[in-house]
C-alpha positions in Angstrom: 32.0 -37.0 20.3 30.3 -37.6 17.3 27.4 -36.1 18.1 28.7 -33.0 20.3 30.6 -32.3 16.8 27.5 -32.7 14.5 24.8 -30.2 16.9 27.9 -27.7 17.1 28.1 -27.7 13.1 24.5 -27.5 12.5 24.2 -24.8 15.0 26.5 -23.1 12.8 24.6 -24.1 10.1 21.9 -22.4 11.2 23.5 -19.2 11.8 25.2 -18.9 8.6 22.8 -20.9 6.5 25.7 -22.7 5.3 28.9 -24.5 5.8 32.5 -24.2 4.0 34.6 -27.7 3.8 37.5 -26.1 5.4 35.7 -25.2 8.6 34.4 -28.9 8.7 37.6 -30.5 8.3 39.4 -28.3 10.6 36.4 -29.3 13.4 37.4 -32.9 12.5 41.0 -32.2 13.0 40.9 -30.5 16.0 38.9 -33.1 17.5 41.1 -35.8 16.5 38.7 -37.3 14.5 38.5 -40.0 12.0 38.3 -40.8 8.7 35.5 -43.0 9.3 33.4 -40.8 11.7 34.3 -37.6 9.4 32.3 -39.5 7.2 29.7 -40.4 8.7 29.5 -37.1 10.5 29.4 -35.7 6.6 26.8 -37.6 5.8 24.7 -37.0 8.8 24.9 -33.2 8.5 24.2 -33.7 4.5 20.9 -36.5 5.4 19.7 -32.6 7.8 20.1 -30.8 5.0 23.4 -28.4 5.5 24.4 -26.8 2.8 28.1 -27.2 3.0 29.9 -25.0 -0.2 33.8 -24.9 -1.2 34.5 -21.7 0.2 31.9 -18.9 1.5 28.9 -18.2 -1.2 29.9 -14.4 -2.3 27.0 -12.4 -1.6 25.9 -11.4 -5.2 22.0 -11.3 -5.9 22.5 -11.5 -9.4 23.5 -14.8 -9.0 19.3 -15.4 -8.1 19.0 -14.5 -11.7 20.7 -16.8 -13.3 19.9 -18.8 -16.0 19.9 -22.6 -15.8 22.9 -23.0 -18.5 25.1 -20.4 -16.9 24.9 -21.7 -13.3 28.1 -22.7 -11.9 28.3 -23.5 -8.0 32.4 -22.8 -8.1 33.5 -19.3 -8.2 37.7 -20.4 -8.6 39.8 -19.7 -11.3 40.0 -22.8 -12.7 42.8 -21.7 -15.5 45.1 -20.7 -12.4 45.2 -23.8 -11.1 45.4 -25.8 -14.5 48.4 -23.9 -15.2 50.1 -24.5 -11.7 49.2 -28.8 -11.8 50.8 -28.4 -15.3 53.3 -26.7 -13.9 54.0 -29.1 -11.0 53.0 -32.4 -12.9 53.7 -32.0 -16.6 52.6 -35.4 -17.2 49.0 -34.6 -16.4 48.0 -31.9 -18.6 46.6 -34.5 -21.3 44.2 -35.0 -18.2 44.1 -30.9 -17.3 43.2 -30.7 -21.2 40.1 -33.0 -21.4 38.6 -31.4 -17.7 38.8 -28.2 -19.6 36.5 -28.9 -22.2 34.1 -30.7 -19.8 30.9 -28.4 -18.8 30.4 -27.5 -15.4 27.7 -28.5 -13.6 24.5 -26.9 -14.1 21.6 -25.8 -12.1 19.5 -28.7 -11.3 21.0 -30.9 -13.0 22.6 -33.7 -10.4 18.5 -34.1 -9.8 18.1 -34.9 -12.9 20.8 -37.3 -14.0 20.2 -38.8 -10.0 17.3 -40.9 -11.1 19.3 -42.2 -14.4 21.7 -43.4 -12.7 19.8 -45.3 -10.3 18.1 -46.9 -13.0 21.2 -48.2 -14.5 22.3 -45.1 -17.1 26.0 -45.1 -17.7 25.6 -41.9 -19.9 24.0 -40.2 -16.5 26.8 -41.8 -14.4 29.4 -40.6 -16.6 28.2 -37.3 -16.9 28.2 -36.8 -13.0 31.4 -38.0 -12.8 33.6 -35.7 -15.0 31.1 -32.8 -14.4 33.0 -33.2 -10.5 36.6 -34.2 -12.1 37.5 -30.7 -11.9 36.7 -30.6 -7.8 39.3 -33.7 -7.9 42.2 -31.7 -9.5 41.5 -28.5 -7.1 41.4 -30.8 -3.8 44.1 -32.9 -4.9 46.4 -30.1 -5.4 45.8 -28.5 -2.4 46.5 -31.9 -0.7 49.8 -32.8 -2.8 51.3 -29.4 -2.3 50.3 -29.1 1.9 51.5 -32.4 2.1 54.8 -33.0 -0.5 52.5 -35.7 -1.7 52.9 -37.1 -5.7 50.3 -35.3 -7.4 49.7 -37.9 -10.3 48.9 -40.5 -7.4 46.5 -37.8 -5.3 44.4 -37.0 -8.2 44.1 -40.9 -8.4 43.1 -41.4 -4.9 40.9 -38.6 -5.6 39.0 -40.3 -8.6 38.7 -43.3 -6.5 36.9 -41.3 -3.7 34.7 -39.7 -6.3 33.2 -42.7 -8.2 32.4 -44.0 -4.6 30.5 -40.8 -3.2 28.7 -41.0 -6.7 27.5 -44.9 -5.3 26.6 -43.7 -2.0 24.9 -40.5 -2.6 21.7 -40.2 -2.2 19.1 -37.6 -3.4 16.1 -38.6 -0.6 18.8 -37.9 2.0 21.3 -35.4 0.7 21.0 -32.1 -1.3 23.9 -31.2 -2.0 26.1 -33.6 -4.0 29.5 -31.3 -4.8 29.9 -31.0 -0.6 28.7 -34.9 -0.4 31.9 -35.8 -2.8 34.4 -33.4 -2.0 34.3 -35.2 2.2 34.9 -38.5 -0.1 37.5 -37.2 -2.2 39.6 -35.7 0.8 39.0 -39.2 2.8 40.2 -41.1 0.1 43.2 -38.8 -0.3 43.8 -38.5 3.1 43.5 -42.4 3.7 46.6 -43.2 1.1 48.5 -40.6 0.9 52.5 -41.8 2.1 55.3 -39.4 3.3 57.6 -38.2 0.1 56.2 -41.8 -1.4 58.3 -43.1 1.5 57.7 -47.5 1.7 56.8 -46.7 4.9 53.2 -47.7 5.2 51.3 -45.5 8.2 47.5 -47.0 8.8 44.8 -44.5 8.6 43.6 -44.0 11.6 47.7 -43.1 13.4 47.4 -40.5 10.3 44.1 -39.1 11.2 45.9 -39.2 14.8 48.6 -37.3 13.4 47.2 -34.8 11.5 48.1 -31.6 13.0 52.1 -32.5 12.7 52.3 -34.7 9.7 52.8 -31.5 7.4 55.6 -30.7 9.5 57.0 -34.4 9.4 57.0 -34.2 5.2 58.8 -31.2 5.2 62.2 -32.4 7.7 62.4 -35.3 4.8 
């Protein structure tokens, strides 16, 4: 089944020249794909050079002439997102204020940082982690809202996923760290989410199989 899904998504990528995280996740949910299989599928797509983005790119030719210091791949109003996060979880204000001050990823910055990270440069690793922290906040807020989760715990799980993504990322195989890390962030959040902070623990593979009805389960509690 994995090969069938990969070929289907790859064909869609060839037709559109990009894939969004949402359409990949929707495909995984429809096929009842487990977290482990999702990770393998995303890795295979990235190894084929598939461009995975957070949302459909805007057809703005002026972006082609952006300078390196002006580049910011995300086209999201993060100030609105930060306000929503603080309103939902005031204890995260310190973290949000910290992330707000971090300079977004610049064009080709990952390619410049990666060799230094592999050589053990902690400063480069921290830079790659920090400039992707706002993606963790975005995905965590979305997941916490959708499934009625603790936002603080969801953010923590997302940060762990980002750390793992940095460790596993290989520039020779994967061109897009943003798309690659989004898969790991989402997977770690999904793997560790609990229904309304319940003491009941649900195995990850069971959560995957019931992902379609999960939101209705938590809304009923």
